[in-house]
TORFILO-596560 format. One record per residue (C-alpha): z, y, x. Coordinates in steps of 0.02 Angstrom, whole numbers. Layout:
TORFILO-596560
up north east
Z Y X;
...
end
This chain:
TORFILO-596560
up north east
3632 7777 5605;
3479 7763 5483;
3503 7721 5299;
3376 7622 5204;
3318 7786 5125;
3272 7859 5290;
3423 7979 5294;
3500 7999 5470;
3668 8020 5531;
3759 8035 5696;
3902 7919 5715;
4050 7903 5834;
4154 7750 5888;
4266 7751 5737;
4107 7742 5628;
4047 7592 5728;
4221 7507 5708;
4215 7540 5521;
4037 7469 5501;
4089 7315 5606;
4232 7290 5484;
4114 7296 5335;
4174 7454 5261;
4048 7535 5144;
4026 7682 5034;
4172 7800 5025;
4276 7733 5172;
4117 7748 5277;
4065 7921 5225;
4208 8007 5298;
4145 7969 5465;
3961 8032 5448;
3883 8189 5492;
3711 8214 5409;
3574 8289 5519;
3434 8306 5387;
3391 8477 5451;
3240 8582 5488;
3207 8618 5678;
3323 8744 5752;
3441 8755 5590;
3619 8768 5625;
3725 8703 5486;
3918 8724 5464;
3997 8560 5426;
4171 8510 5351;
4236 8382 5476;
4369 8254 5465;
4457 8205 5622;
4336 8058 5640;
4174 8160 5627;
4075 8246 5762;
4148 8417 5786;
3969 8506 5781;
3791 8456 5761;
3744 8521 5931;
3786 8420 6092;
3908 8509 6212;
3840 8598 6368;
3870 8436 6477;
3762 8330 6362;
3587 8375 6416;
3495 8214 6394;
3515 8035 6338;
3561 7887 6458;
3385 7829 6449;
3221 7898 6376;
3173 7839 6201;
2990 7850 6247;
2915 7844 6425;
2731 7885 6459;
2637 7823 6608;
2473 7888 6664;
2406 7719 6747;
2255 7796 6825;
2165 7962 6844;
1991 7880 6829;
1892 7894 6666;
1718 7838 6626;
1691 8002 6514;
1700 8184 6556;
1779 8271 6401;
1785 8464 6408;
1963 8459 6327;
2041 8332 6440;
2223 8370 6465;
2219 8304 6641;
2045 8341 6705;
2024 8157 6732;
1874 8084 6819;
1882 7995 6984;
2015 7865 7032;
2151 7944 7144;
2181 7848 7310;
2366 7856 7289;
2389 7770 7119;
2529 7652 7079;
2496 7478 7116;
2521 7328 6995;
2682 7281 7075;
2750 7457 7076;
2711 7472 6888;
2794 7297 6851;
2952 7363 6944;
2960 7513 6844;
2931 7407 6683;
3085 7305 6743;
3188 7462 6759;
3139 7536 6585;
3176 7363 6511;
3352 7359 6588;
3381 7543 6532;
3335 7490 6352;
3184 7608 6337;
3105 7586 6164;
2920 7630 6194;
2801 7651 6327;
2641 7763 6297;
2503 7706 6415;
2377 7836 6455;
2247 7892 6590;
2117 7943 6625;
2059 7792 6536;
2183 7643 6553;
2042 7512 6545;
1964 7582 6708;
2104 7477 6791;
2057 7303 6840;
2235 7250 6809;
2268 7330 6646;
2274 7167 6554;
2407 7103 6677;
2505 7259 6652;
2503 7246 6465;
2553 7063 6462;
2697 7099 6585;
2758 7239 6476;
2750 7117 6328;
2856 6986 6422;
2996 7108 6467;
3009 7162 6291;
2931 7344 6290;
2840 7410 6141;
2677 7476 6211;
2552 7597 6141;
2384 7630 6232;
2293 7790 6216;
2107 7749 6247;
1929 7809 6211;
1896 7621 6175;
1732 7615 6252;
1776 7491 6393;
1862 7365 6276;
1751 7206 6258;
1792 7059 6149;
1836 6956 6306;
1957 7084 6355;
2025 7099 6186;
2066 6915 6179;
2174 6925 6329;
2287 7072 6262;
2446 7034 6175;
2428 7056 5985;
2573 7166 5960;
2497 7303 6074;
2458 7463 5970;
2316 7583 6008;
2275 7766 5988;
2085 7785 5985;
2014 7953 6026;
1878 8003 5904;
1829 8184 5888;
1690 8177 5754;
1548 8074 5689;
1405 8017 5801;
1320 8190 5845;
1483 8288 5864;
1575 8149 5954;
1436 8122 6078;
1419 8306 6110;
1597 8313 6158;
1627 8151 6252;
1447 8095 6304;
1293 8017 6229;
1323 7841 6166;
1511 7852 6169;
1531 7856 5984;
1429 7697 5945;
1537 7598 6081;
1707 7673 6007;
1647 7636 5831;
1606 7448 5881;
1783 7429 5950;
1862 7510 5805;
1775 7386 5683;
1835 7245 5800;
2019 7304 5786;
1993 7313 5587;
1926 7136 5585;
2070 7069 5694;
2208 7166 5601;
2250 7259 5757;
2369 7404 5731;
2289 7573 5784;
2273 7752 5739;
2134 7880 5761;
2176 8032 5871;
2071 8185 5829;
2085 8343 5940;
2018 8491 5836;
1921 8620 5926;
1779 8746 5904;
1651 8608 5913;
1717 8488 5781;
1818 8598 5668;
1677 8593 5541;
1691 8407 5511;
1871 8371 5562;
1923 8356 5380;
1784 8240 5330;
1824 8132 5479;
2002 8125 5441;
1972 8085 5253;
1855 7953 5307;
1986 7854 5400;
2129 7887 5281;
2017 7811 5148;
2006 7655 5256;
2195 7647 5264;
2201 7704 5452;
2325 7825 5526;
2255 7991 5588;
2333 8108 5707;
2263 8286 5698;
2304 8401 5849;
2240 8567 5906;
2161 8578 6074;
2290 8644 6203;
2262 8755 6354;
2285 8634 6489;
2172 8542 6614;
1990 8550 6585;
2006 8644 6424;
2068 8801 6521;
1890 8815 6585;
1812 8819 6409;
1925 8934 6308;
1784 9017 6215;
1692 8854 6170;
1850 8752 6126;
2007 8853 6083;
2054 8875 5897;
2073 9049 5838;
2178 9140 5709;
2046 9125 5579;
2046 8932 5597;
2234 8922 5532;
2192 8905 5351;
2073 8757 5379;
2206 8673 5494;
2339 8694 5361;
2224 8625 5219;
2191 8463 5323;
2380 8448 5362;
2419 8466 5182;
2284 8339 5136;
2359 8212 5254;
2543 8243 5201;
2495 8215 5021;
2402 8051 5061;
2536 7984 5178;
2672 8020 5047;
2579 7933 4912;
2545 7779 5020;
2729 7773 5068;
2781 7778 4889;
2666 7631 4852;
2719 7536 5005;
2910 7564 5006;
2949 7644 4848;
3005 7803 4930;
3004 7888 5098;
2919 7804 5254;
3053 7716 5356;
3105 7804 5512;
3013 7746 5667;
3054 7756 5852;
2915 7898 5858;
3029 8006 5745;
3179 7997 5852;
3130 8122 5986;
3114 8248 5846;
3288 8213 5788;
3362 8236 5952;
3254 8394 5977;
3359 8471 5837;
3519 8415 5920;
3476 8486 6087;
3392 8642 6018;
3263 8610 6148;
3104 8509 6179;
3117 8320 6215;
3049 8332 6389;
3176 8255 6514;
3302 8237 6371;
3227 8093 6266;
3051 8080 6337;
2973 8072 6513;
2802 8064 6594;
2754 7965 6753;
2599 8024 6840;
2470 7908 6910;
2548 7933 7097;
2735 7899 7043;
2778 8077 7024;
2895 8099 6871;
2892 8247 6751;
2977 8297 6594;
2818 8284 6490;
2630 8271 6507;
2616 8464 6485;
2716 8495 6641;
2632 8369 6748;
2538 8503 6842;
2693 8604 6873;
2779 8560 7035;
2930 8659 6986;
2974 8526 6864;
2935 8372 6967;
3090 8259 6951;
3056 8146 7094;
2934 8002 7150;
2962 7819 7124;
2917 7780 7291;
3070 7874 7354;
3199 7825 7232;
3226 7725 7072;
3173 7789 6898;
3359 7794 6848;
3403 7899 6989;
3267 8021 6951;
3308 8021 6769;
3493 8056 6806;
3475 8183 6953;
3301 8235 6977;
3293 8411 7038;
3146 8461 6917;
3230 8378 6763;
3392 8475 6793;
3293 8634 6802;
3198 8593 6644;
3353 8547 6548;
3420 8719 6569;
3275 8793 6462;
3327 8794 6280;
3284 8870 6116;
3373 9037 6169;
3284 9051 6336;
3115 9122 6266;
3108 9318 6280;
2978 9347 6147;
3065 9241 6012;
3201 9372 5980;
3074 9484 5904;
2940 9365 5834;
2911 9352 5646;
2895 9156 5654;
3050 9139 5758;
3138 9043 5619;
3006 8911 5595;
2927 8900 5773;
2953 8743 5880;
2834 8796 6017;
2968 8847 6139;
2870 8758 6274;
2883 8809 6452;
2718 8734 6504;
2623 8825 6362;
2715 8988 6406;
2667 8966 6588;
2485 8928 6540;
2469 9092 6436;
2590 9208 6522;
2620 9139 6699;
2803 9128 6651;
2905 8987 6588;
3015 9078 6467;
2898 9201 6364;
2814 9105 6218;
2726 8943 6188;
2632 8989 6039;
2460 9052 6029;
2390 9172 5900;
2321 9012 5810;
2486 8925 5803;
2583 9081 5747;
2459 9099 5603;
2477 8919 5557;
2667 8936 5552;
2656 9101 5448;
2543 9010 5318;
2656 8856 5316;
2808 8955 5287;
2721 9054 5148;
2673 8888 5063;
2847 8820 5087;
2783 8670 5183;
2931 8584 5258;
2839 8436 5337;
2800 8441 5523;
2633 8537 5542;
2604 8498 5727;
2717 8361 5785;
2682 8184 5731;
2705 8011 5793;
2577 7885 5826;
end
């Protein structure tokens, strides 16, 4: 249950009955267990017989009955060749899901009451049927968010897309820097589409991947879009896909942590100021905030617990980061239904056994109390082992500075 002031509570059957009867205030409060906690914190609670017995789920509760957010890589094809691409996208794969297979998957997700679908690639607009897919998702009632470089969205295509589709537009710098990263002429085309979105009132955000190439102007880029009232997601480059081949040229280092923190603080101040003006208080809780809430409950990441990733060929994985790790493949949609894969997939079952306490380095790490990078995929990328540590030297230094500054807002994770 979420209150109007954005406070969050877990509730049980007695609470639901009380709400349906119209009970408020004191009669209702006896049923509530507040979960306003920092990641990983365990808080003792005084429980009435009607309250949950503990904040954490028991050992048999390893995942929700359906994902909150699903992600689908609709194609491996991309018209750009970015050095930091998570999936090393490029050419279309011969075994990609068909239009009808994606529609059937959407039907399952709608029946399971999935809240949101993130649509990714490659570049989604490389698919000739992407407009048909987006319209079908809208028909069955799914909230869709398209992650795109926006270079292929013409005005004619845009007019065929449902108006409630939201976009995350990848933009890594102003013209010279962006073109250096994504290819000559890419900035001009992306900027043209962004201006069209602004004219049409389309909901979108700017996704900035901070790396060695663009770190010098990332703050100016972020400020530019915040000044125009546009949401900005700032993320560090991660050691997956094509970026693994460009560590020296791309990866952020320990000495970059201060700059990253300064930009995050700037954004946090701007967002809070905007929210006070718009809502008179905290930003209302959004579906993107929910996986973080349950991450605290499971004391583990959201992969295969509240979120899931579907690869272009129908293979299902806990998250995008694990999509190259066959150990965590949950199954294939051409062999069984998504619901069966979600409930019983071998890779999902294995992934759900990895919790906060599984990582060997955490027990002696100086940022153990504030770190939420207990990521099996990151650990494997850096140490060739799923359960060592998911935090690079850059990430650890960011966490140290955030703790020293007493920053309680999320530094790395943010919704779109």
